[in-house]
GUVO-572642 format. One record per residue (C-alpha): z, y, x; residue number from 1; residue in three letters. Coordinates in Angstrom, 2 decimals, m for minus. Each point is the difference from the previous one (the first is absolute). Layout:
N
       c3       c2       c1  domar  mise
        Z        Y        X    NUM   ALA
...
end
This chain:
469
       c3       c2       c1  domar  mise
   144.55   115.99    38.04      1   UNK
    m3.16     0.38     2.06      2   UNK
    m1.07    m3.06     1.94      3   UNK
     0.33     0.02     3.78      4   UNK
    m3.04     1.07     1.97      5   UNK
    m0.06    m0.11     3.79      6   UNK
    m2.59     1.08     2.55      7   UNK
    m0.73    m1.51     3.37      8   UNK
     0.88     3.41     1.45      9   UNK
     3.52    m0.32    m1.45     10   UNK
     0.58    m3.25     1.86     11   UNK
    m1.47     1.23     3.25     12   UNK
     2.28     3.03    m0.18     13   UNK
     3.08    m2.25     0.08     14   UNK
    m1.35    m2.00     2.95     15   UNK
    m2.04    m2.84    m1.48     16   UNK
    m2.72    m1.12     2.43     17   UNK
    m3.67     0.20    m0.93     18   UNK
    m1.16    m3.36    m1.29     19   UNK
     0.26    m2.46    m2.89     20   UNK
     3.74     0.53    m0.40     21   UNK
    m0.65     3.37    m1.67     22   UNK
    m2.13    m1.36    m2.84     23   UNK
     2.37    m2.97    m0.43     24   UNK
     3.04     2.30    m0.19     25   UNK
    m1.69     2.31    m2.50     26   UNK
    m0.97    m2.94    m2.21     27   UNK
     3.48    m1.56     0.10     28   UNK
     1.79     3.25    m0.80     29   UNK
    m2.37     1.08    m2.76     30   UNK
     0.11    m3.42    m1.66     31   UNK
     3.63    m1.03     0.37     32   UNK
     1.78     3.32     0.50     33   UNK
    m2.12     2.16    m2.27     34   UNK
     2.98     1.68    m1.64     35   UNK
     1.43     1.19     3.33     36   UNK
    m0.32     3.66     0.85     37   UNK
    m2.22     0.73     2.96     38   UNK
     3.05     0.97     2.06     39   UNK
     1.81    m3.27    m0.81     40   UNK
    m3.11    m2.06     0.71     41   UNK
    m0.55     1.63     3.38     42   UNK
     3.67    m0.43     0.90     43   UNK
    m0.25    m3.73    m0.74     44   UNK
    m3.24    m0.27     1.97     45   UNK
     1.64     1.73     2.95     46   UNK
     2.83    m2.55    m0.09     47   UNK
    m2.55    m2.82     0.12     48   UNK
    m1.78     1.70     2.89     49   UNK
     3.20     0.40     2.03     50   UNK
     1.22    m3.59    m0.51     51   UNK
    m2.86    m2.18    m1.27     52   UNK
     1.78    m3.26     0.90     53   UNK
     2.73     0.85    m2.51     54   UNK
    m2.45    m0.18    m2.89     55   UNK
    m1.81    m3.27     0.76     56   UNK
     2.00    m1.74    m2.73     57   UNK
    m0.87     2.55    m2.68     58   UNK
    m2.65    m1.29    m2.41     59   UNK
    m1.95     3.27    m0.08     60   UNK
     0.98     2.02     3.06     61   UNK
    m0.65    m2.98     2.29     62   UNK
    m3.71     0.60    m0.60     63   UNK
     0.46     3.29     1.83     64   UNK
     2.44    m1.16     2.64     65   UNK
    m2.18    m2.86     1.25     66   UNK
    m2.78     2.49     0.61     67   UNK
     2.34     2.08     2.13     68   UNK
     1.35    m2.81     2.18     69   UNK
    m3.29    m1.77     0.75     70   UNK
    m0.58     0.07     3.74     71   UNK
    m2.82     2.18     1.27     72   UNK
    m3.16    m2.08     0.40     73   UNK
    m1.35    m0.73     3.43     74   UNK
    m3.54     1.01     0.89     75   UNK
    m2.61    m2.49    m1.17     76   UNK
    m2.56    m1.03     2.61     77   UNK
    m3.68     0.01    m0.87     78   UNK
    m2.42    m2.68     1.15     79   UNK
    m1.71     0.46     3.38     80   UNK
    m3.48    m0.57    m1.43     81   UNK
    m1.65     1.25    m3.20     82   UNK
    m1.31    m2.51    m2.51     83   UNK
    m3.81     0.15    m0.31     84   UNK
    m1.44     2.10    m2.84     85   UNK
    m3.37     1.21    m1.25     86   UNK
    m1.14     3.58     0.61     87   UNK
    m2.81     1.36    m2.18     88   UNK
    m1.99     2.93     1.36     89   UNK
     1.75    m0.14     3.37     90   UNK
    m2.56     2.29     1.67     91   UNK
     1.26     3.01    m1.97     92   UNK
     3.74    m0.74    m0.14     93   UNK
     2.20     2.00     2.38     94   UNK
     2.00    m1.74     2.71     95   UNK
     3.28     1.23    m1.46     96   UNK
    m0.61    m1.95    m3.22     97   UNK
    m0.89    m3.15     1.95     98   UNK
     3.12     0.36     2.12     99   UNK
     2.21     0.44    m3.08    100   UNK
    m1.52    m3.07    m1.64    101   UNK
     0.52    m2.03     3.18    102   UNK
     3.69     0.89    m0.10    103   UNK
     0.26    m0.90    m3.69    104   UNK
    m1.51    m3.40     0.77    105   UNK
     2.85    m0.63     2.47    106   UNK
     2.80     0.22    m2.58    107   UNK
     1.88    m3.30    m0.38    108   UNK
    m0.52     0.13    m3.79    109   UNK
    m3.78     0.54     0.24    110   UNK
    m2.27    m2.79    m1.23    111   UNK
    m3.45     1.66    m0.15    112   UNK
    m1.75     3.36     0.00    113   UNK
    m3.29     1.89    m0.10    114   UNK
    m1.26     3.51     0.72    115   UNK
    m2.43     1.72    m2.37    116   UNK
    m2.98     2.14     1.14    117   UNK
     1.58     3.26    m1.22    118   UNK
     3.04    m0.59     2.22    119   UNK
     1.64     2.77     1.99    120   UNK
     3.37     0.53     1.64    121   UNK
     3.02     0.58    m2.23    122   UNK
     3.72    m0.70     0.26    123   UNK
     1.03    m3.59     0.62    124   UNK
    m2.92    m1.82    m1.58    125   UNK
    m3.35     1.80     0.35    126   UNK
    m1.71     1.36    m3.09    127   UNK
    m2.44    m2.75    m0.93    128   UNK
     2.35    m2.69     1.28    129   UNK
     0.65    m3.18    m1.98    130   UNK
     3.07    m2.00     1.04    131   UNK
     1.28    m3.28    m1.47    132   UNK
     3.60    m0.93     0.80    133   UNK
     2.40    m2.78    m0.93    134   UNK
     2.81     0.67    m2.50    135   UNK
     0.36     3.69     0.89    136   UNK
    m1.27     3.41    m0.99    137   UNK
    m0.59     2.92     2.37    138   UNK
     0.45     3.38    m1.73    139   UNK
    m2.08     1.90     2.55    140   UNK
    m2.79    m2.60    m0.15    141   UNK
    m0.23     0.89    m3.69    142   UNK
     0.02     3.68     0.86    143   UNK
     1.62     3.20    m1.19    144   UNK
    m2.25     0.50    m3.04    145   UNK
     0.83    m3.31    m1.68    146   UNK
    m2.62    m1.20    m2.44    147   UNK
    m2.55     2.65     0.90    148   UNK
    m3.02    m1.03    m2.02    149   UNK
    m3.51     0.67    m1.25    150   UNK
    m0.91     0.31    m3.67    151   UNK
    m3.56     0.39    m1.32    152   UNK
    m0.72     0.59    m3.69    153   UNK
    m3.57    m0.26    m1.29    154   UNK
    m0.55     2.13    m3.11    155   UNK
    m2.38    m0.04    m2.96    156   UNK
    m1.08     3.63     0.55    157   UNK
    m3.65     0.26     1.15    158   UNK
     0.03     0.66     3.73    159   UNK
    m2.33     3.00    m0.39    160   UNK
     2.87     1.86    m1.67    161   UNK
     1.82     0.25     3.33    162   UNK
    m2.60     2.47     1.26    163   UNK
    m0.82     1.64    m3.35    164   UNK
     3.66     0.71    m0.78    165   UNK
     1.30     0.24     3.55    166   UNK
     2.23     2.98    m0.82    167   UNK
     1.80    m2.04    m2.67    168   UNK
     0.61    m2.95     2.33    169   UNK
     1.24     2.35     2.75    170   UNK
     2.32     1.80    m2.39    171   UNK
     1.53    m3.18    m1.42    172   UNK
     0.33    m1.59     3.44    173   UNK
     1.96     2.96     1.26    174   UNK
     2.09     0.34    m3.16    175   UNK
     0.72    m3.71    m0.27    176   UNK
     1.21    m0.71     3.53    177   UNK
     2.92     1.03     2.19    178   UNK
     0.04    m0.65     3.76    179   UNK
     2.38     0.36     2.93    180   UNK
     3.40    m1.01     1.33    181   UNK
     2.70     0.49    m2.61    182   UNK
    m2.53     0.96    m2.69    183   UNK
     1.01    m0.84    m3.60    184   UNK
    m1.83    m0.17    m3.30    185   UNK
     1.31     2.09    m2.90    186   UNK
     0.95    m0.97    m2.62    187   UNK
     1.25    m3.37     1.20    188   UNK
    m1.82    m3.11    m1.15    189   UNK
     1.48    m3.07    m1.69    190   UNK
    m1.13    m3.28     1.55    191   UNK
     1.36    m3.52    m0.10    192   UNK
     0.26    m0.09     3.78    193   UNK
     2.97     2.39    m0.23    194   UNK
     1.87    m2.73    m1.94    195   UNK
    m0.39    m2.50     2.85    196   UNK
     3.33    m1.88     0.46    197   UNK
    m0.03     0.65     3.76    198   UNK
     0.95     3.62    m0.70    199   UNK
     3.36    m1.30    m1.27    200   UNK
     0.48    m2.87     2.41    201   UNK
    m0.43     1.74     3.36    202   UNK
     2.19     2.94     0.95    203   UNK
    m2.72     1.83     1.93    204   UNK
    m2.41    m0.20    m2.93    205   UNK
     2.54     1.35    m2.49    206   UNK
    m0.01     3.25     1.92    207   UNK
    m3.81     0.07     0.22    208   UNK
    m0.64    m0.41    m3.72    209   UNK
    m0.09     3.75    m0.64    210   UNK
    m2.46     0.57     2.86    211   UNK
    m2.18    m2.82    m1.26    212   UNK
     0.00     1.38    m3.53    213   UNK
    m0.97     3.47     1.20    214   UNK
    m2.82    m1.16     2.27    215   UNK
    m1.54    m2.54    m2.37    216   UNK
    m3.70     0.70    m0.49    217   UNK
    m0.38     2.09     3.17    218   UNK
    m1.70    m0.51     3.37    219   UNK
     1.08     0.47     3.60    220   UNK
    m1.52     2.04     2.81    221   UNK
    m2.05    m1.08     3.04    222   UNK
    m2.88    m2.30    m0.96    223   UNK
     1.02    m0.43    m3.64    224   UNK
    m2.58     1.12    m2.54    225   UNK
    m1.26    m0.09    m3.57    226   UNK
    m3.74     0.45    m0.43    227   UNK
    m2.86    m0.15    m2.46    228   UNK
    m3.14    m1.71     1.20    229   UNK
    m2.93    m2.28    m0.73    230   UNK
     0.41    m3.76    m0.17    231   UNK
    m3.05    m2.10     0.90    232   UNK
     0.10    m3.61    m1.19    233   UNK
    m2.58    m2.14     1.74    234   UNK
     1.28    m3.53    m0.64    235   UNK
    m1.19    m1.27    m3.38    236   UNK
     2.55    m2.83     0.14    237   UNK
     2.98     2.28     0.55    238   UNK
     3.39    m0.82    m1.52    239   UNK
     0.31     3.47    m1.54    240   UNK
    m2.44    m0.82    m2.77    241   UNK
    m2.11     3.04     0.88    242   UNK
    m3.79    m0.02     0.03    243   UNK
    m1.56     1.17     3.27    244   UNK
    m0.36     3.77     0.01    245   UNK
     1.78     3.30     0.53    246   UNK
     3.32     0.91    m1.65    247   UNK
     2.58     2.76     0.06    248   UNK
     3.10    m0.99     1.95    249   UNK
     3.50     1.26     0.75    250   UNK
     1.52    m1.16     3.30    251   UNK
     3.55     0.60     1.23    252   UNK
     1.94    m0.85     3.16    253   UNK
     3.77     0.47     0.29    254   UNK
     3.24    m1.95     0.12    255   UNK
     3.64    m0.08    m1.00    256   UNK
     0.86     3.59     0.92    257   UNK
     3.57     0.89     0.99    258   UNK
     1.36    m3.21    m1.49    259   UNK
    m1.96    m2.17     2.43    260   UNK
     0.69     2.25     2.97    261   UNK
     3.77    m0.14    m0.60    262   UNK
    m0.06    m3.77    m0.43    263   UNK
    m2.01    m0.40     3.20    264   UNK
     2.25     2.29     2.01    265   UNK
     3.23    m1.58    m1.20    266   UNK
    m0.97    m3.64     0.50    267   UNK
    m1.67     0.64     3.33    268   UNK
     3.38     1.32     1.22    269   UNK
     1.75    m3.02    m1.51    270   UNK
    m2.46    m2.39     1.68    271   UNK
     0.43     1.68     3.37    272   UNK
     3.79    m0.27    m0.31    273   UNK
    m0.20    m3.71    m0.74    274   UNK
    m3.03    m1.01     2.07    275   UNK
     0.15     1.65     3.39    276   UNK
    m3.25    m0.33     1.89    277   UNK
    m1.40     1.26     3.31    278   UNK
    m1.06     3.65    m0.10    279   UNK
    m3.74    m0.71    m0.18    280   UNK
     0.39    m1.90    m3.31    281   UNK
     3.10     1.65    m1.45    282   UNK
    m1.96     1.26    m3.02    283   UNK
    m0.80    m3.62    m0.90    284   UNK
     3.60    m0.97    m0.74    285   UNK
     0.11    m2.47    m2.89    286   UNK
     2.29    m1.05    m2.82    287   UNK
     0.37    m3.68    m0.77    288   UNK
    m0.99    m0.86    m3.55    289   UNK
     3.03    m2.28    m0.18    290   UNK
     2.31     2.99     0.53    291   UNK
     1.37     2.49    m2.52    292   UNK
    m1.71     2.88     1.83    293   UNK
    m3.35    m1.78     0.03    294   UNK
     0.16    m0.79    m3.70    295   UNK
     1.06     3.57    m0.75    296   UNK
    m2.95     1.45     1.93    297   UNK
    m2.40    m2.46    m1.64    298   UNK
     1.14     1.14    m3.44    299   UNK
    m0.21     3.68     1.00    300   UNK
    m3.45    m0.47     1.56    301   UNK
    m1.35    m1.62    m3.15    302   UNK
     1.46     2.79    m2.10    303   UNK
    m1.76     2.55     2.22    304   UNK
    m3.27    m1.91    m0.47    305   UNK
     0.43     0.03    m3.78    306   UNK
     0.82     3.70     0.17    307   UNK
    m3.13     0.79     2.04    308   UNK
    m2.09    m1.86    m2.57    309   UNK
     1.64     1.99    m2.80    310   UNK
    m0.82     3.27     1.77    311   UNK
    m3.70    m0.90     0.06    312   UNK
     0.09    m1.21    m3.59    313   UNK
     1.46     3.32    m1.17    314   UNK
    m2.45     2.10     2.04    315   UNK
    m3.00    m1.91    m1.33    316   UNK
     1.27     0.03    m3.58    317   UNK
     0.50     3.78     0.15    318   UNK
    m3.39     0.81     1.54    319   UNK
    m2.06    m2.43    m2.08    320   UNK
     1.51     1.48    m3.16    321   UNK
    m0.64     3.55     1.24    322   UNK
    m3.75    m0.59     0.38    323   UNK
    m0.34    m2.01    m3.19    324   UNK
    m0.91    m3.29     1.61    325   UNK
     0.81    m3.65    m0.55    326   UNK
     0.63    m2.69     2.59    327   UNK
    m2.76    m2.55     0.61    328   UNK
     1.45    m1.77     3.03    329   UNK
     2.65     0.41     2.67    330   UNK
     0.48    m1.28     3.55    331   UNK
     3.26     0.56     1.90    332   UNK
     1.87    m1.44     2.94    333   UNK
     3.06     0.55     2.18    334   UNK
     0.15     0.48     3.73    335   UNK
     3.26     0.64     1.91    336   UNK
     1.75    m2.96    m1.56    337   UNK
     1.22    m3.54     0.67    338   UNK
    m0.90    m3.11    m1.99    339   UNK
     1.21    m3.60    m0.08    340   UNK
    m3.09    m2.11     0.74    341   UNK
    m0.61    m3.58     1.08    342   UNK
    m1.98    m0.89     3.13    343   UNK
    m0.26    m3.54     1.32    344   UNK
     2.48    m1.14    m2.62    345   UNK
     2.67     2.45     1.19    346   UNK
     1.23     3.05    m1.90    347   UNK
    m0.24     3.10     2.17    348   UNK
     0.70     3.68    m0.56    349   UNK
    m3.29     1.83     0.56    350   UNK
     0.31     3.70     0.84    351   UNK
    m3.11     2.14    m0.49    352   UNK
     0.65     3.41     1.50    353   UNK
    m3.16     1.85    m0.92    354   UNK
    m1.98    m3.11    m0.92    355   UNK
    m1.55    m1.13    m3.29    356   UNK
     0.78    m3.40    m1.54    357   UNK
    m3.27    m1.96     0.05    358   UNK
     0.77    m3.45    m1.34    359   UNK
    m2.96    m1.94    m1.38    360   UNK
    m1.32     1.80    m3.08    361   UNK
     2.53     2.83     0.23    362   UNK
    m1.37     3.48    m0.70    363   UNK
     0.97     3.11     1.93    364   UNK
    m1.10     3.49     1.00    365   UNK
    m0.67     1.11     3.59    366   UNK
    m0.50     3.80     0.18    367   UNK
    m1.96     1.90     2.64    368   UNK
     0.84     3.71     0.34    369   UNK
    m0.33     3.11    m2.14    370   UNK
    m3.77    m0.11     0.61    371   UNK
    m0.66    m3.67     0.86    372   UNK
    m0.33    m2.68    m2.70    373   UNK
     2.66    m2.53    m0.82    374   UNK
    m0.66    m3.59    m1.06    375   UNK
     1.05    m2.36    m2.78    376   UNK
     0.43    m3.36     1.71    377   UNK
     0.61    m3.63    m0.86    378   UNK
     2.13    m1.95     2.46    379   UNK
    m1.44    m3.06     1.71    380   UNK
     3.39    m1.58     0.75    381   UNK
    m0.46    m0.18     3.78    382   UNK
     3.03    m1.84     1.49    383   UNK
    m0.46     1.56     3.46    384   UNK
     0.60     3.45    m1.50    385   UNK
     2.90    m1.29    m2.10    386   UNK
    m2.07     0.83    m3.09    387   UNK
    m0.18     3.67     0.99    388   UNK
    m2.48     2.81     0.58    389   UNK
     0.15     3.65     1.09    390   UNK
     1.63     2.58    m2.28    391   UNK
    m2.49     2.74     0.85    392   UNK
    m2.12     1.38     2.82    393   UNK
     3.05     0.58     2.20    394   UNK
     0.75     2.99     2.18    395   UNK
    m1.75     0.44     3.33    396   UNK
     1.78     3.29     0.67    397   UNK
     3.64     1.07    m0.43    398   UNK
     0.85     2.71    m2.51    399   UNK
     0.84     2.50     2.71    400   UNK
    m3.20    m0.72     1.91    401   UNK
    m2.08     0.31    m3.18    402   UNK
     1.57     3.38    m0.74    403   UNK
    m0.85     1.17     3.50    404   UNK
    m3.53    m1.47    m0.07    405   UNK
    m1.46     1.11    m3.32    406   UNK
    m0.38     3.45    m1.54    407   UNK
     0.08     1.06    m3.62    408   UNK
    m3.62     1.03     0.26    409   UNK
    m1.01    m3.48     1.18    410   UNK
     1.96    m1.65    m2.80    411   UNK
    m1.52     2.28    m2.63    412   UNK
    m3.48    m0.76     1.32    413   UNK
     0.39    m3.78    m0.05    414   UNK
     1.48     0.12    m3.50    415   UNK
    m3.02     1.96    m1.22    416   UNK
    m2.38    m2.45     1.70    417   UNK
     1.58    m2.87    m1.91    418   UNK
     0.30     1.89    m3.30    419   UNK
     3.80    m0.32     0.00    420   UNK
     2.40     2.59    m1.39    421   UNK
     3.44    m0.06     1.64    422   UNK
     3.18     1.29    m1.63    423   UNK
     2.77     0.16     2.58    424   UNK
    m0.35    m2.18     3.08    425   UNK
     0.15     1.05     3.63    426   UNK
    m1.69    m0.33     3.36    427   UNK
     2.18    m3.01     0.82    428   UNK
    m1.93    m1.86    m2.71    429   UNK
    m3.46     1.14     1.12    430   UNK
    m2.56    m2.83    m0.32    431   UNK
    m0.54    m0.01     3.77    432   UNK
     3.62    m1.08     0.50    433   UNK
    m0.93    m3.40    m1.45    434   UNK
    m2.02    m2.93     1.28    435   UNK
    m3.46    m0.64    m1.39    436   UNK
     0.61    m1.99    m3.18    437   UNK
    m3.36    m1.77     0.45    438   UNK
     1.19    m1.37     3.36    439   UNK
     3.31    m1.07    m1.48    440   UNK
    m1.66    m1.82    m2.90    441   UNK
    m2.50    m1.67     2.35    442   UNK
     2.92    m1.39     2.02    443   UNK
     1.51    m1.77    m3.01    444   UNK
    m2.92    m1.65    m1.76    445   UNK
     1.84    m3.31     0.45    446   UNK
     2.99     1.42    m1.90    447   UNK
    m1.48     1.68    m3.10    448   UNK
    m3.15     0.28    m2.10    449   UNK
    m0.98     3.44    m1.30    450   UNK
    m0.64     0.16    m3.76    451   UNK
    m0.11     3.78    m0.40    452   UNK
     0.59     3.37     1.59    453   UNK
     1.74     3.29    m0.78    454   UNK
    m1.41     3.38     1.05    455   UNK
     2.46     2.94    m0.06    456   UNK
    m1.08     3.20    m1.74    457   UNK
     3.15     1.97    m0.91    458   UNK
     2.94    m0.72     2.31    459   UNK
     3.61     1.11    m0.48    460   UNK
     2.53    m0.19     2.85    461   UNK
     3.24     1.75     0.89    462   UNK
    m0.32     3.79    m0.14    463   UNK
    m0.13     2.27     3.03    464   UNK
    m3.23    m1.11     1.59    465   UNK
    m3.32     1.80     0.47    466   UNK
    m1.42    m1.34    m3.23    467   UNK
     2.76     1.28    m2.24    468   UNK
    m1.11     1.90    m3.08    469   UNK
end
């Protein structure tokens, strides 16, 4: 007999409210009632829904009933004043981002925060916001694209080959990447991340396994990219073991695809059901780490981070093999994630929504734009920034405004001026939509040291833009 499989949609159709009770009910039924037919399982669940108090003595079904009879939470008040926090590059950060950070610093769980120089307004926590809280995790302070990250591979191929054999590098870059919402790689790839135990332990993740398997080794849309370029190493004492000079590099930027987006959406709804906040901070609803929901999200978030890393690993493996190269060194880092870190002897949950970890000696990559250089950096471990730095240049113009401001002719001209070939991309990602990376880096000299740079030459982004071949 086939094992029972339920969907959240099935439970909502019989009247189950949106929230943690759905994932709990799915897990209970699929683990303890797995030989029930779907019809019998839903009938039993409907009985629990109609009279939850009648099932509080049942060893298994009580796990569902207690979720149904918990009283609705009252609205949580935020503090009247924001805690103080450092702002880097304040002169070119929009007021909306400052206002959002001020609100975040008024949450009763907040312990510390900082705003990076690439900051701009987002949802809940601004992009470029770093927020440390006590014993809680905020799904929307992590972000929708959980574990979005940078990955730079330095190859043994002489850098001159990038120009001499440009057609080969363009061909393999286009053939070896897939971009866009819902995009999948065929044939599917085997990877150990797909065997992660969380896929069997959390009901939501069971139903996302197929999506994760299909999208492994692919990239998203928007500002996600894979690009060939030139790596300049200037620091003779660098941790990469590379002599100063010019190298061929492969740089990618993307996250956890549909898996991360579904996790973010689900647990944001759960958090808002449990933690009801005033309208201006409703996106910053949190889950206590001492609760089942908080632990479940923490496990799912970490899975999404591992999955994002696996996507980069597969993309780089495929492309390096295609051009006949070997790996000399690699630098990679998450942003859009939460970490357990200790400050002042207290363990805090540090959310970096569009911010690079920059603990003392930690390496990372801060990109510019499709024409501006990116930088390989070493963290200085600055406590005031919560060991953080920017995750890029940061937008100075919304996507819609950029589309209305720039023309295809202008984009083509600036690409030619910088000797960059673009495959895909769009006007919303035009270089002028971003802040000046030199200004951003100058605003965070206390946070990172630069040990190298990356200069884009062949850039691949989601199809449909003016640069599409």
